[in-house]
C-alpha positions as CSV (number, residue, x, y, z in Angstrom):
1,S,130.8,130.8,128.3
2,R,127.6,129.1,129.3
3,I,125.3,127.6,126.8
4,S,121.8,128.7,127.6
5,E,118.9,126.3,127.8
6,P,116.3,126.7,125.1
7,T,113.5,128.9,126.3
8,E,109.8,128.0,125.7
9,T,109.6,130.7,123.1
10,S,112.5,129.2,121.1
11,L,111.1,125.7,121.5
12,N,107.7,126.9,120.2
13,M,109.4,128.7,117.3
14,T,111.3,125.5,116.5
15,T,108.1,123.5,116.7
16,A,106.2,126.1,114.6
17,D,109.0,125.9,112.0
18,E,108.9,122.1,112.0
19,L,105.1,122.2,111.6
20,E,105.4,124.6,108.6
21,R,108.1,122.3,107.1
22,C,105.7,119.3,107.5
23,R,102.9,121.2,105.8
24,R,105.2,122.2,102.9
25,Q,106.4,118.6,102.5
26,L,102.8,117.4,102.5
27,R,102.0,119.9,99.8
28,E,105.0,118.6,97.8
29,L,103.7,115.0,98.2
30,D,100.3,116.1,96.9
31,E,102.0,117.6,93.8
32,Q,104.0,114.4,93.3
33,E,100.8,112.3,93.6
34,M,99.0,114.5,91.0
35,L,102.0,114.2,88.7
36,L,101.9,110.4,89.0
37,A,98.2,110.3,88.2
38,S,98.8,112.5,85.2
39,Y,101.6,110.3,84.0
40,Q,99.5,107.2,84.4
41,R,96.6,108.8,82.4
42,K,99.0,110.0,79.7
43,S,100.6,106.5,79.4
44,Q,97.2,104.8,79.0
45,Q,96.2,107.3,76.3
46,L,99.6,106.8,74.6
47,A,99.2,103.0,74.7
48,E,95.7,103.2,73.2
49,E,96.9,105.6,70.4
50,T,99.9,103.4,69.7
51,Y,97.7,100.2,69.5
52,Y,95.3,102.0,67.2
53,N,98.2,103.2,64.9
54,I,99.8,99.7,64.8
55,Q,96.4,98.2,64.1
56,S,95.8,100.6,61.2
57,A,99.2,100.0,59.7
58,I,99.0,96.2,60.0
59,R,95.5,96.1,58.5
60,M,96.9,97.8,55.4
61,I,100.0,95.6,55.0
62,A,99.5,92.3,56.8
63,E,97.5,89.3,55.5
64,N,97.0,87.9,59.0
65,Q,96.5,89.5,62.5
66,Q,99.4,87.7,64.2
67,P,101.7,90.8,64.1
68,L,98.9,92.8,65.6
69,Q,98.4,90.3,68.4
70,Q,102.2,90.2,69.1
71,A,102.3,94.0,69.2
72,R,99.3,94.1,71.5
73,Q,101.0,91.6,73.9
74,A,104.3,93.6,73.9
75,L,102.4,96.8,74.5
76,G,100.4,95.1,77.3
77,R,103.7,94.1,79.0
78,L,105.0,97.6,78.7
79,E,101.8,99.0,80.2
80,Y,102.0,96.4,83.1
81,D,105.6,97.3,83.8
82,F,104.9,101.0,83.8
83,S,101.8,100.4,86.0
84,E,104.0,98.5,88.5
85,E,106.5,101.4,88.6
86,V,103.7,103.9,89.2
87,S,102.2,101.7,92.0
88,H,105.6,101.4,93.6
89,A,106.0,105.2,93.5
90,K,102.5,105.7,94.9
91,R,103.2,103.3,97.8
92,K,106.4,105.1,98.6
93,L,104.6,108.5,98.6
94,Y,101.9,107.0,100.8
95,R,104.5,105.8,103.4
96,Q,106.2,109.3,103.3
97,R,102.8,110.9,103.8
98,E,102.0,108.6,106.8
99,E,105.4,109.4,108.4
100,L,104.9,113.1,107.9
101,E,101.4,113.1,109.3
102,I,102.6,111.2,112.4
103,K,105.4,113.7,112.8
104,Y,103.0,116.6,112.3
105,R,100.5,115.3,114.9
106,K,103.4,114.8,117.4
107,L,104.7,118.3,116.9
108,N,101.2,119.8,117.1
109,A,100.6,117.9,120.4
110,Q,104.0,119.1,121.7
111,R,103.2,122.7,120.8
112,E,99.8,122.5,122.5
113,S,101.2,121.0,125.7
């Protein structure tokens, strides 16, 4: 039995399928980027609320502000660490987006030629 060569129609269909797959993956990356931005906003809000709650509690029980300063420093370190993780995730998504966009442009050019 002879294996047939792919026809132009089957190549175009494959390219069209690949283009659709790229578009779907780009939409998924958009969703992931929105989720990261949402997590970042929520973490900042949570940090502010936590600091306010700690500040209120310490004012009622502490004679000096040292515990508040220590808590603020610890909270700042946690915020920084989380921010670094989010930045790393954003860079990774950016690289994935670039790769997908390059692939999409190649497939689109291939389809048009």
